[in-house]
Residue, then its C-alpha position, 0 to 999 in steps of 0.5 A: x748348419x742349415x735343415x738339411x745338413x742337420x737332418x743328414x746329422x740324425x739319419x741313424x737315428x731317424x731310421x732306428x725310431x721308424x724302425x721301432x714304431x713299424x715294428x707295432x703291428x698298430x691294427x685296430x682292435x677291441x675298445x677298451x677304457x682309455x684304448x678306443x682303438x684297442x690295445x695295439x694302436x693305443x701302444x703305438x700311440x704311446x710310444x711315439x708320444x715317448x719318442x717325442x718326449x725322448x727329442x724333448x717336445x711337449x706331449x698331449x695324449x687326448x684320452x687316446x684318440x690322438x696324441x700331439x707333439x708341439x713345439x714353439x709359442x703363439x695362439x696359432x699353430x701349423x699343423x702336420x698330420x699323420x696317423x699311426x693305425x694301419x690295415x692288417x697285413x694280408x698275405x703274400x709278404x716276403x719279410x715280415x710284415x711288422x719286422x721292420x727289417x732293411x733290405x735292398x736299401x728298402x724299409x719293409x713293413x706294413x705302414x712304411x708308407x701309409x703313414x708311420x714312417x712318414x710322420x716319423x720323418x716330419x716330426x724329426x723335421x721339427x727336431x732339426x728345427x728345434x735343434x737349430x733354434x730357429x726362430x718361429x712365429x707359430x707353434x707346430x703340431x705333429x699330430x698323431x691320429x689313430x683311426x684314419x683306416x676305420x673311419x677318422x672317428x678320432x679326428x672328430x674327438x680331436x676337432x671338437x676339442x682342439x682348434x683347426x691348425x691356420x695351415x699344415x699338411x698331412x704325408x698321406x698321399x703323394x708328391x708334389x701337392x694334391x690341392x683337389x679332392x673329389x666329394x665321396x658318396x657311398x649309399x644303398x639304394x633299396x626297394x622292397x620286393x612286393x611279388x615274385x617272378x612268374x613261373x617261367x623264370x624265378x630269380x632266387x637271389x643275387x649278390x655281388x661285389x665286396x665293397x662300394x668303393x670298388x668295381x665288383x669283379x663277381x657277381x652271382x645269381x641262382x634261377x629256378x625255371x620251368x624250360x631249362x634247355x631255352x635258358x641255357x641256349x639264351x645264357x649261351x646266345x648272350x655270351x657269344x654276342x657280349x663276350x662277357x665273362x658267364x658261367x652257367x652251373x646246374x644244381x638240381x632244380x636251380x641254374x646258378x649264373x656266375x658273372x666274372x668283372x675286372x675289379x678297379x678302384x671306385x674312383x676310377x670305374x672306368x678301369x673296370x668291368x662291372x660284374x654286377x651290370x653284366x648280370x643285370x643286363x643278362x637277366x633282363x633277357x631272361x626273365x620276362x614276366x612284369x615283377x618288382x626284382x625285374x622293373x629295378x633291373x630294368x631301371x638301372x640297365x637304362x639309366x646305369x649300364x656301363x657308364x661310369x659318369x651318371x650321364x643317363x642317370x642325369x646327375x653327370x657333372x665335370x669340372x676343368x680342375x678334377x674332371x667328370x663324376x665318377x659313379x660306381x655300382x659296387x655291391x648287390x643283395x637280395x635279403x629280407x624281401x629287399x634288393x640293394x645296391x650300393x653306390x660309390x658317387x664322387x663328384x667335381x670338386x667346384x661342383x656341389x653336393x646338393x645339385x648332385x644329389x638332387x638330380x640323382x633324386x629327380x631320377x627316382x621319382x616315380x619309382x619305389x626306389x630309395x636312398x639310405x644310409x648316405x655317408x658323404x665327405x665334402x670336397x677338398x679345393x685350395x685355389x692355385x694360388x693360394x698361400x700354402x700351395x705356393x709355399x709348398x710348391x716353393x719348397x718341393x721345388x728348392x728340394x727335389x729341383x722339380x716343378x711341383x704340379x698340382x693334382x686332383x684325385x677322385x679318392x680322399x686323403x686325411x686331408x679331409x678331416x683336418x681344416x687347412x691342410x693338404x696332403x703332400x707326400x710321401x710318395x714321389x713321382x714315378x714311385x709305386x703306390x704300395x699302400x694296403x698292399x704286400x710289401x709295403x716299403x719306403x726307400x731309406x733315402x726318400x724317408x730322409x728326403x721326406x725328412x727334409x722336405x718337410x723339415x723345410x715346409x714347417x719352418x716356411x709355414x710357422x717362421 
């Protein structure tokens, strides 16, 4: 019997245990003793390890941070990394988000694509190898993470205590293979406001955006003026000139300006319309006196505006593997005597963080704008002729009959948090990416196909 036939034999068991793990609402909660990410996440981890033990695998629970099932012998191991934690379900579900009900040959549940069902598929891939008693030269670990959605802190815990796999994959992306992921930075650019605007137009506050890695679809500012009619006229003219979706409301002595844009992912800011930068362009027209907040607004209008690649800022980069640097203005706020914007810059996979940030800082020289709260994830890049890439391409083509084209993305997957692995599935080309969305589902046939692909990939890596 071959691996695919064995997976077919295990089909009902795969579906049942996938449903069992999907029924657990494993959203991060309050930390407790032995449960660093809350009771519900811990319940999912223990359930996964219970399933692993029932399948005859050795299991380890690293203090509630990470668990893994292991098979085989040897100093080196192949790693398959998935996560059991999920984002909150949100609204708009047609079936219970933690019911794991099957409708139209689809299993509906939060985590059905991201990442619970795929890691169970991989587990059963290893089960098929074990049942057929196929000879391996390396150990295999199916690793269950618990904090991917909220910072991947469990991977820090794991990598300090365990050596990394020599090769492997994570079912945390899409097929065929994600071989390149841009470097990601999220940080604030902050300036103290030491003076206020003149009497003509006074900016009381600016606030907009939800997160640094989203193009903001809304920004609001309140101004006070002793020349309200002229300001209203100027706003009307601006709207006619630009076509921007801007509304003006009068509240006693205050004018509230509302800028509406179009949201998009921070990795693809060119697909959105930035409500903050629309607001900045308008405010520069309305405020004429010299003041700190206006100098900040003018600076970003001049060097960013509606550009999405850092050209005017002087930090643009590009490579053939992953394209141009992306530059997103995500949030803005004025409070505690400062104005602050959160930026999300993603640099090409063959370029260096130091080169990008040095150019960024050069542009800030001579201003009072400071970079604060830097969060940086290095890029991930495997050469196209890398042994791991070639092997996974071979398996994908054999199992699907299709060429395994390599993907470069601006986002980040779980692969960035474990050396020597790449994102490999579970979403097939042309199928919707329902991660974090209402009515997330995995097709039953694709669950089984994933298990076959992962079984063969594990075997090829570990034989």
